[in-house]
BABA-880567 format. One record per residue (C-alpha): x, y, z; residue in three letters; residue number from 1. Coordinates in steps of 0.2 Angstrom, whole numbers, plus 2048, in hexadecimal, padded with zeros to 3 digits. Example, Ala and Ser with C-alpha at 12.3 -4.5 7.8 and 13.67 -1.06 7.14 Angstrom:
BEGIN
{{83E,7EA,827},ALA,1}
{{844,7FB,824},SER,2}
//
This chain:
BEGIN
{{DE2,F9F,17E},UNK,1}
{{DEA,F95,18C},UNK,2}
{{DF9,F9E,195},UNK,3}
{{E09,F94,195},UNK,4}
{{E0D,F8A,1A5},UNK,5}
{{E1B,F93,1AF},UNK,6}
{{E2B,F89,1B0},UNK,7}
{{E2A,F88,1C3},UNK,8}
{{E19,F80,1C1},UNK,9}
{{E1F,F73,1B5},UNK,10}
{{E2D,F6E,1C2},UNK,11}
{{E20,F6A,1D0},UNK,12}
{{E20,F59,1D6},UNK,13}
{{E0D,F57,1D4},UNK,14}
{{E07,F5F,1E5},UNK,15}
{{E06,F56,1F5},UNK,16}
{{E05,F45,1ED},UNK,17}
{{E16,F48,1E5},UNK,18}
{{E1E,F4D,1F5},UNK,19}
{{E17,F3E,1FE},UNK,20}
{{E1F,F32,1F1},UNK,21}
{{E2F,F3B,1F2},UNK,22}
{{E2F,F3A,205},UNK,23}
{{E2B,F27,204},UNK,24}
{{E39,F24,1F8},UNK,25}
{{E45,F2E,203},UNK,26}
{{E40,F23,212},UNK,27}
{{E42,F13,208},UNK,28}
{{E53,F18,201},UNK,29}
{{E59,F1D,213},UNK,30}
{{E53,F0C,21A},UNK,31}
{{E5B,F02,20B},UNK,32}
{{E6B,F0C,20D},UNK,33}
{{E6C,F09,220},UNK,34}
{{E68,EF6,21D},UNK,35}
{{E75,EF4,20F},UNK,36}
{{E83,EFF,217},UNK,37}
{{E94,EF7,21A},UNK,38}
{{E96,EEF,22B},UNK,39}
{{EA8,EED,230},UNK,40}
{{EAE,EE0,23C},UNK,41}
{{EB0,EE4,24F},UNK,42}
{{EBD,EDA,259},UNK,43}
{{EB3,ECD,263},UNK,44}
{{EB5,ECB,276},UNK,45}
{{EBC,EBA,275},UNK,46}
{{ECE,EB8,27B},UNK,47}
{{EDA,EA9,27E},UNK,48}
{{EEC,EA6,284},UNK,49}
{{EF5,EB3,28F},UNK,50}
{{EE6,EBD,296},UNK,51}
{{EF1,ECC,29C},UNK,52}
{{EF8,ECE,28B},UNK,53}
{{EE8,ECC,282},UNK,54}
{{EE0,EDA,28D},UNK,55}
{{EEF,EE5,28A},UNK,56}
{{EED,EE3,277},UNK,57}
{{EDB,EE6,278},UNK,58}
{{EDD,EF6,283},UNK,59}
{{EEA,EFC,277},UNK,60}
{{EDF,EFC,268},UNK,61}
{{ED6,F0D,267},UNK,62}
{{ECA,F07,25A},UNK,63}
{{EC6,EF5,258},UNK,64}
{{EBB,EF7,248},UNK,65}
{{EC2,EEC,23A},UNK,66}
{{ECA,EDF,245},UNK,67}
{{EC3,ECE,245},UNK,68}
{{ED0,EC2,24C},UNK,69}
{{EE2,EC6,253},UNK,70}
{{EF0,EBB,258},UNK,71}
{{EFE,EC3,262},UNK,72}
{{F0F,EBD,269},UNK,73}
{{F1B,EC6,275},UNK,74}
{{F2D,EC0,276},UNK,75}
{{F36,EC4,286},UNK,76}
{{F46,EBF,290},UNK,77}
{{F43,EAF,29A},UNK,78}
{{F4F,EB4,2A7},UNK,79}
{{F5B,EA6,2A2},UNK,80}
{{F64,EAE,293},UNK,81}
{{F57,EA9,287},UNK,82}
{{F45,EAF,282},UNK,83}
{{F34,EA8,285},UNK,84}
{{F24,EAB,27A},UNK,85}
{{F13,EB1,281},UNK,86}
{{F04,EB0,276},UNK,87}
{{EF2,EB5,276},UNK,88}
{{EE3,EB5,26A},UNK,89}
{{ED5,EC2,268},UNK,90}
{{EC5,EC1,25F},UNK,91}
{{EC0,EB2,254},UNK,92}
{{EC6,EA9,245},UNK,93}
{{EB6,EA9,23A},UNK,94}
{{EA3,EAA,23A},UNK,95}
{{EA1,E9B,245},UNK,96}
{{EA7,EA5,254},UNK,97}
{{EB6,E9A,258},UNK,98}
{{EC3,EA4,262},UNK,99}
{{ED5,EA7,25C},UNK,100}
{{EE0,E9B,265},UNK,101}
{{EF2,E97,267},UNK,102}
{{EF3,E8C,257},UNK,103}
{{EE7,E95,24C},UNK,104}
{{EEF,E98,23B},UNK,105}
{{EF1,EA9,233},UNK,106}
{{EF8,EB0,223},UNK,107}
{{F08,EBA,226},UNK,108}
{{F06,EC5,217},UNK,109}
{{F17,ECE,213},UNK,110}
{{F1F,EC8,224},UNK,111}
{{F23,EB9,219},UNK,112}
{{F30,EC4,210},UNK,113}
{{F3C,EC2,21F},UNK,114}
{{F3E,EAF,21A},UNK,115}
{{F47,EB1,209},UNK,116}
{{F53,EBD,211},UNK,117}
{{F57,EB1,21F},UNK,118}
{{F59,EA3,212},UNK,119}
{{F65,EAE,208},UNK,120}
{{F6F,EB2,218},UNK,121}
{{F6F,EA0,21D},UNK,122}
{{F75,E99,20C},UNK,123}
{{F82,EA6,20B},UNK,124}
{{F88,EA1,21C},UNK,125}
{{F89,E8F,216},UNK,126}
{{F93,E94,207},UNK,127}
{{F86,E8F,1FB},UNK,128}
{{F86,EA0,1F2},UNK,129}
{{F8B,EB2,1F6},UNK,130}
{{F80,EC1,1F8},UNK,131}
{{F87,EC7,1E7},UNK,132}
{{F82,EB7,1DE},UNK,133}
{{F78,EBC,1CF},UNK,134}
{{F66,EB7,1CA},UNK,135}
{{F6C,EB0,1BA},UNK,136}
{{F78,EA4,1C3},UNK,137}
{{F69,E9D,1CD},UNK,138}
{{F5D,E9B,1BF},UNK,139}
{{F68,E97,1B0},UNK,140}
{{F5A,E8F,1A6},UNK,141}
{{F50,E9F,1A5},UNK,142}
{{F52,EAA,196},UNK,143}
{{F51,EBC,19D},UNK,144}
{{F4B,EC9,191},UNK,145}
{{F55,ED6,19A},UNK,146}
{{F67,ED1,19D},UNK,147}
{{F68,EDD,1AC},UNK,148}
{{F5B,ED2,1B5},UNK,149}
{{F66,EC3,1B4},UNK,150}
{{F74,ECE,1BB},UNK,151}
{{F6B,ED3,1CA},UNK,152}
{{F73,ECD,1DB},UNK,153}
{{F68,EC4,1E7},UNK,154}
{{F6C,ED1,1F5},UNK,155}
{{F64,EDE,1EA},UNK,156}
{{F54,ED3,1E9},UNK,157}
{{F54,ED1,1FC},UNK,158}
{{F56,EE3,1FF},UNK,159}
{{F49,EEA,1F1},UNK,160}
{{F58,EF3,1E9},UNK,161}
{{F58,EE9,1D8},UNK,162}
{{F4F,EF7,1CF},UNK,163}
{{F41,EEB,1C8},UNK,164}
{{F34,EF4,1BE},UNK,165}
{{F26,EE7,1BD},UNK,166}
{{F17,EEC,1C6},UNK,167}
{{F0D,EDE,1CE},UNK,168}
{{EFC,EE5,1C8},UNK,169}
{{EF7,EF3,1BC},UNK,170}
{{EEC,F01,1C2},UNK,171}
{{EDC,EF9,1BC},UNK,172}
{{EE1,EE9,1C4},UNK,173}
{{EE5,EF2,1D4},UNK,174}
{{ED4,EFA,1D4},UNK,175}
{{ECB,EEA,1D1},UNK,176}
{{ED6,EE2,1DF},UNK,177}
{{ED0,EEE,1EC},UNK,178}
{{EBE,EE9,1E8},UNK,179}
{{EC0,ED7,1E5},UNK,180}
{{ECC,ED4,1F4},UNK,181}
{{ED7,EC8,1EA},UNK,182}
{{EE5,EC9,1DD},UNK,183}
{{EDF,ECB,1CB},UNK,184}
{{EEB,EBF,1C3},UNK,185}
{{EF6,EB4,1CF},UNK,186}
{{F03,EAA,1C6},UNK,187}
{{EFD,E98,1C2},UNK,188}
{{F0E,E90,1C8},UNK,189}
{{F1F,E94,1CD},UNK,190}
{{F25,E90,1BB},UNK,191}
{{F18,E9C,1B4},UNK,192}
{{F1E,EAA,1C0},UNK,193}
{{F31,EA7,1BB},UNK,194}
{{F2D,EA7,1A9},UNK,195}
{{F23,EB7,1AA},UNK,196}
{{F30,EC0,1B4},UNK,197}
{{F3E,EBB,1A8},UNK,198}
{{F33,EC2,199},UNK,199}
{{F2C,ED1,1A1},UNK,200}
{{F37,ED8,1AF},UNK,201}
{{F43,EE6,1AB},UNK,202}
{{F51,EEE,1B6},UNK,203}
{{F50,F01,1B7},UNK,204}
{{F62,F08,1B9},UNK,205}
{{F5B,F18,1C1},UNK,206}
{{F52,F0E,1CE},UNK,207}
{{F5F,F01,1D2},UNK,208}
{{F67,F04,1E3},UNK,209}
{{F58,F0C,1EA},UNK,210}
{{F4B,F04,1F4},UNK,211}
{{F3B,F00,1EA},UNK,212}
{{F30,EF3,1F2},UNK,213}
{{F2D,EE4,1E7},UNK,214}
{{F23,ED4,1EA},UNK,215}
{{F2A,ECE,1D9},UNK,216}
{{F3C,ED0,1DF},UNK,217}
{{F39,EC6,1EF},UNK,218}
{{F30,EB8,1E6},UNK,219}
{{F3E,EB7,1D9},UNK,220}
{{F4B,EB6,1E7},UNK,221}
{{F42,EA8,1F0},UNK,222}
{{F3F,E9D,1E1},UNK,223}
{{F51,EA0,1DB},UNK,224}
{{F58,E9B,1EC},UNK,225}
{{F4D,E8B,1EC},UNK,226}
{{F52,E87,1DA},UNK,227}
{{F64,E89,1DF},UNK,228}
{{F61,E7D,1ED},UNK,229}
{{F59,E70,1E2},UNK,230}
{{F48,E71,1EB},UNK,231}
{{F38,E7B,1EC},UNK,232}
{{F36,E8B,1F6},UNK,233}
{{F2A,E84,203},UNK,234}
{{F35,E75,206},UNK,235}
{{F45,E80,207},UNK,236}
{{F3D,E8B,215},UNK,237}
{{F36,E7B,21E},UNK,238}
{{F47,E73,21E},UNK,239}
{{F52,E82,222},UNK,240}
{{F47,E8D,22D},UNK,241}
{{F37,E86,233},UNK,242}
{{F3D,E75,239},UNK,243}
{{F4D,E7A,242},UNK,244}
{{F43,E87,24C},UNK,245}
{{F35,E7C,250},UNK,246}
{{F28,E86,247},UNK,247}
{{F1C,E77,246},UNK,248}
{{F0C,E80,241},UNK,249}
{{F14,E8A,233},UNK,250}
{{F16,E86,220},UNK,251}
{{F17,E8F,210},UNK,252}
{{F07,E8F,207},UNK,253}
{{F05,E82,1F9},UNK,254}
{{EF7,E7E,1ED},UNK,255}
{{EF6,E6D,1F4},UNK,256}
{{EF4,E72,206},UNK,257}
{{EE9,E81,204},UNK,258}
{{EEA,E90,20F},UNK,259}
{{EE4,E89,21F},UNK,260}
{{EDF,E99,226},UNK,261}
{{ED0,EA5,225},UNK,262}
{{ED0,EB7,21F},UNK,263}
{{EC3,EC5,220},UNK,264}
{{EBD,ED5,218},UNK,265}
{{EBF,EE1,226},UNK,266}
{{EB4,EEE,21E},UNK,267}
{{EA4,EE3,219},UNK,268}
{{EA5,ED7,228},UNK,269}
{{EA6,EC7,21E},UNK,270}
{{EB2,EB9,21A},UNK,271}
{{EBD,EBA,20A},UNK,272}
{{EC4,EAC,1FF},UNK,273}
{{ED6,EAC,200},UNK,274}
{{EDF,EAC,1F0},UNK,275}
{{EF1,EA5,1EF},UNK,276}
{{EFF,E9F,1E4},UNK,277}
{{F0E,E95,1E7},UNK,278}
{{F17,EA2,1DD},UNK,279}
{{F14,EAF,1EB},UNK,280}
{{F1B,EA4,1F9},UNK,281}
{{F2A,EAE,1FC},UNK,282}
{{F22,EBF,1FD},UNK,283}
{{F12,EBA,206},UNK,284}
{{F0F,EA7,208},UNK,285}
{{F13,EA3,21A},UNK,286}
{{F05,E9B,223},UNK,287}
{{F09,E9C,236},UNK,288}
{{F04,EA0,248},UNK,289}
{{F09,EAE,253},UNK,290}
{{F12,EA1,25E},UNK,291}
{{F1D,E9A,250},UNK,292}
{{F22,EAC,24A},UNK,293}
{{F26,EAF,25D},UNK,294}
{{F32,EA0,25C},UNK,295}
{{F3A,EA7,24C},UNK,296}
{{F3B,EB9,254},UNK,297}
{{F43,EB2,264},UNK,298}
{{F50,EA8,259},UNK,299}
{{F54,EB7,24F},UNK,300}
{{F56,EC2,25E},UNK,301}
{{F63,EB6,266},UNK,302}
{{F6C,EB3,256},UNK,303}
{{F68,EA1,255},UNK,304}
{{F5C,EA1,246},UNK,305}
{{F62,E9B,235},UNK,306}
{{F67,EAB,22C},UNK,307}
{{F64,EB6,23A},UNK,308}
{{F71,EC2,233},UNK,309}
{{F64,EC7,227},UNK,310}
{{F5E,ED4,233},UNK,311}
{{F6D,EDE,231},UNK,312}
{{F6A,EEE,227},UNK,313}
{{F74,EED,216},UNK,314}
{{F6A,EFA,20B},UNK,315}
{{F60,F09,20C},UNK,316}
{{F4D,F08,210},UNK,317}
{{F3F,F10,207},UNK,318}
{{F3E,F1E,213},UNK,319}
{{F4B,F27,21D},UNK,320}
{{F46,F1F,22E},UNK,321}
{{F48,F0E,227},UNK,322}
{{F57,F03,222},UNK,323}
{{F56,EF3,219},UNK,324}
{{F5D,EE2,21D},UNK,325}
{{F5B,ED2,214},UNK,326}
{{F48,ED1,214},UNK,327}
{{F47,ED9,225},UNK,328}
{{F48,EEC,228},UNK,329}
{{F4D,EF7,237},UNK,330}
{{F41,F06,23A},UNK,331}
{{F43,F14,247},UNK,332}
{{F33,F19,250},UNK,333}
{{F32,F24,25F},UNK,334}
{{F46,F23,260},UNK,335}
{{F45,F10,261},UNK,336}
{{F4D,F05,253},UNK,337}
{{F41,EF7,24F},UNK,338}
{{F46,EE8,245},UNK,339}
{{F38,EDF,23C},UNK,340}
{{F2C,EDE,22D},UNK,341}
{{F1A,EE2,22A},UNK,342}
{{F0D,EDA,21F},UNK,343}
{{EFD,EE4,219},UNK,344}
{{EF3,ED9,20D},UNK,345}
{{EE6,EE7,20B},UNK,346}
{{EDE,EDE,1FD},UNK,347}
{{EDF,ECC,204},UNK,348}
{{ED7,ECD,215},UNK,349}
{{EE6,ECB,221},UNK,350}
{{EF5,ED5,229},UNK,351}
{{F04,ED1,233},UNK,352}
{{F13,ED8,23C},UNK,353}
{{F22,ED2,244},UNK,354}
{{F30,EDC,24D},UNK,355}
{{F3C,EDE,25C},UNK,356}
{{F46,EEB,265},UNK,357}
{{F53,EE7,272},UNK,358}
{{F4D,ED7,27B},UNK,359}
{{F3B,ED8,277},UNK,360}
{{F32,ED2,268},UNK,361}
{{F20,ED2,262},UNK,362}
{{F15,ECA,255},UNK,363}
{{F03,ECF,24F},UNK,364}
{{EF9,EC5,243},UNK,365}
{{EE7,ECB,23D},UNK,366}
{{EDA,EC2,232},UNK,367}
{{ED4,ED2,22B},UNK,368}
{{EDD,EDF,221},UNK,369}
{{EDD,EED,22E},UNK,370}
{{EEF,EF2,232},UNK,371}
{{EF6,EE8,241},UNK,372}
{{F08,EF0,242},UNK,373}
{{F04,EFD,24F},UNK,374}
{{EFE,EEF,25B},UNK,375}
{{F0F,EE7,25A},UNK,376}
{{F18,EF8,25C},UNK,377}
{{F0E,EFB,26C},UNK,378}
{{F12,EEA,273},UNK,379}
{{F25,EEF,271},UNK,380}
{{F21,EFE,27C},UNK,381}
{{F23,F0B,26E},UNK,382}
{{F16,F18,26E},UNK,383}
{{F19,F1F,25C},UNK,384}
{{F0D,F16,24F},UNK,385}
{{F13,F13,23D},UNK,386}
{{F12,F23,233},UNK,387}
{{F10,F18,223},UNK,388}
{{F00,F10,22A},UNK,389}
{{EF9,F21,230},UNK,390}
{{EFC,F28,21F},UNK,391}
{{EF4,F19,216},UNK,392}
{{EE5,F1A,221},UNK,393}
{{EE2,F2C,21D},UNK,394}
{{EE4,F29,20B},UNK,395}
{{ED8,F1A,20B},UNK,396}
{{ECB,F23,216},UNK,397}
{{ECB,F33,20B},UNK,398}
{{ECA,F28,1FB},UNK,399}
{{EBB,F1F,202},UNK,400}
{{EB2,F2F,207},UNK,401}
{{EB5,F37,1F6},UNK,402}
{{EAF,F27,1EC},UNK,403}
{{E9F,F26,1F7},UNK,404}
{{E9A,F39,1F7},UNK,405}
{{EA0,F40,1E6},UNK,406}
{{E95,F36,1DB},UNK,407}
{{E85,F3B,1E4},UNK,408}
{{E8B,F4D,1E5},UNK,409}
{{E8F,F4E,1D2},UNK,410}
{{E7F,F46,1CD},UNK,411}
{{E75,F51,1D9},UNK,412}
{{E7E,F61,1D2},UNK,413}
{{E7A,F5C,1C0},UNK,414}
{{E68,F57,1C3},UNK,415}
{{E64,F68,1CC},UNK,416}
{{E6E,F73,1C0},UNK,417}
{{E64,F81,1B8},UNK,418}
{{E70,F88,1AC},UNK,419}
{{E82,F84,1A7},UNK,420}
{{E90,F8C,1B1},UNK,421}
{{EA2,F90,1AF},UNK,422}
{{EA8,F7F,1B5},UNK,423}
{{E98,F75,1B2},UNK,424}
{{E95,F79,19F},UNK,425}
{{E89,F6B,19B},UNK,426}
{{E77,F6F,19E},UNK,427}
{{E6C,F62,1A6},UNK,428}
{{E63,F56,19B},UNK,429}
{{E5C,F44,19C},UNK,430}
{{E6B,F3B,195},UNK,431}
{{E76,F43,1A2},UNK,432}
{{E6B,F3F,1B0},UNK,433}
{{E6B,F2D,1AA},UNK,434}
{{E7E,F2D,1A8},UNK,435}
{{E81,F35,1BA},UNK,436}
{{E74,F28,1C1},UNK,437}
{{E7C,F19,1BA},UNK,438}
{{E8E,F1F,1BC},UNK,439}
{{E8B,F25,1CE},UNK,440}
{{E83,F14,1D3},UNK,441}
{{E92,F0B,1CB},UNK,442}
{{E9F,F15,1D5},UNK,443}
{{E95,F14,1E5},UNK,444}
{{E94,F01,1E3},UNK,445}
{{EA7,F01,1E1},UNK,446}
{{EA9,F0C,1F0},UNK,447}
{{E9F,EFF,1FA},UNK,448}
{{EAA,EF1,1F5},UNK,449}
{{EBB,EF9,1F5},UNK,450}
{{EB8,F06,203},UNK,451}
{{EC2,F06,213},UNK,452}
{{EB2,F06,21E},UNK,453}
{{EBC,F01,22E},UNK,454}
{{EC3,F13,22C},UNK,455}
{{EB4,F1C,227},UNK,456}
{{EA2,F1C,22F},UNK,457}
{{E96,F12,225},UNK,458}
{{E8A,F21,226},UNK,459}
{{E95,F29,219},UNK,460}
{{E8E,F1B,20E},UNK,461}
{{E7C,F1F,213},UNK,462}
{{E80,F31,20E},UNK,463}
{{E87,F2C,1FD},UNK,464}
{{E77,F22,1F9},UNK,465}
{{E6C,F30,1FE},UNK,466}
{{E75,F3D,1F4},UNK,467}
{{E73,F32,1E5},UNK,468}
{{E61,F2E,1E9},UNK,469}
{{E5E,F41,1EA},UNK,470}
{{E66,F43,1D9},UNK,471}
{{E5A,F36,1D2},UNK,472}
{{E4B,F3F,1DA},UNK,473}
{{E50,F50,1D4},UNK,474}
{{E53,F49,1C2},UNK,475}
{{E42,F40,1C2},UNK,476}
{{E3A,F50,1C8},UNK,477}
{{E41,F5A,1B9},UNK,478}
{{E40,F4C,1AD},UNK,479}
{{E30,F52,1A3},UNK,480}
{{E37,F62,19E},UNK,481}
{{E49,F5D,19A},UNK,482}
{{E4F,F59,188},UNK,483}
{{E57,F48,185},UNK,484}
{{E68,F50,181},UNK,485}
{{E6F,F61,180},UNK,486}
{{E7E,F67,176},UNK,487}
{{E89,F5E,16A},UNK,488}
{{E8F,F51,176},UNK,489}
{{E80,F48,17E},UNK,490}
//
């Protein structure tokens, strides 16, 4: 009678031949992982414009990973009671290697939010309305499902204190947006946006009066002001702000004109297709240059810009160190009060920042989604970086690491498990190995697309792939002696 084969023998890989095959698979998997690993951008050596300022910006960036093209402006006293604007470009505009130059167009992200506030201040100064004018008065043709929304004052929209409850995207949409780098459902038109707002937006009395950042509220404000003026938002901004200040290269994005600028995925080192909607013009639709924003900043600093009173704080900010004006905010960093606004389009390939303190102002525009605010803060001579950005980068980096490593660790732990434990009650079976393999691959693919690889070494991706490959190899090794499924819940 033949003796039963010991369990350990049944788990052998087939001798030297099996180990050779395993080693070959590991080598091939490592080579493939390295080849396919994320490759973030690095800021190129090209520079244009003010050479001293370009070098100053470059030297001030501790880590250039994730930057592709930057356009910066510095506003300083001209010695005659006014201001002059210096500009510089760093890096390139696109894959063709063209350097960023003085008139290279960039998106402004949420820096565009200062314009509706300035329009509101200007229209109030002209006597066309007051800061207490209600939304329902400006848009009388809309049938608001929530009467409280019609009763919201325009100042509340400009200061994010209206208590609006509508989220721009749901959690599944947000997760999709991080991977696809575009808005999941942009409004088809301004009219479509306004009807949707009238039907869906509610005012939460518990939130009203406190600062709750809202793209919806700013877009509603901008289009309501335009409707009151009998025009479109892009034309209103052009006539009231851009033309008077000589901002010849700037415009509000429209479907007819297209974006006119390039954006890029900082983490994967490739261009992005910008998605845009005219409905989002007030909250993020300004197409501009650093020089033009420098002209805007100079006029605001000397008080000659239309609606320059918008910089004055009139409401609480979202954090203690920040006060809210009409669109603009005043933030204290390193004991210095900085008036400005940032724009971090983390899912749409560009960021921006504008701000000033005393007699110095700065503008930074980037064509990737790596934060640009700290560059501007340093140009103002302030050493303290934005704590918001530092916190955000820690969260994004941690999420990227966990999404990349945990799938392989869980799969490997399941495949190698010999018996159920206290926390891991399910014993290893074939169905579980297949489920962990496919599930881990899906999560790893998502981490590749959505991960913030300009903050995390791409070698983390390689480690995540090898962990998952290791789980597959262990599962394949044990496959012959495993049941199809164990327990009542296969």
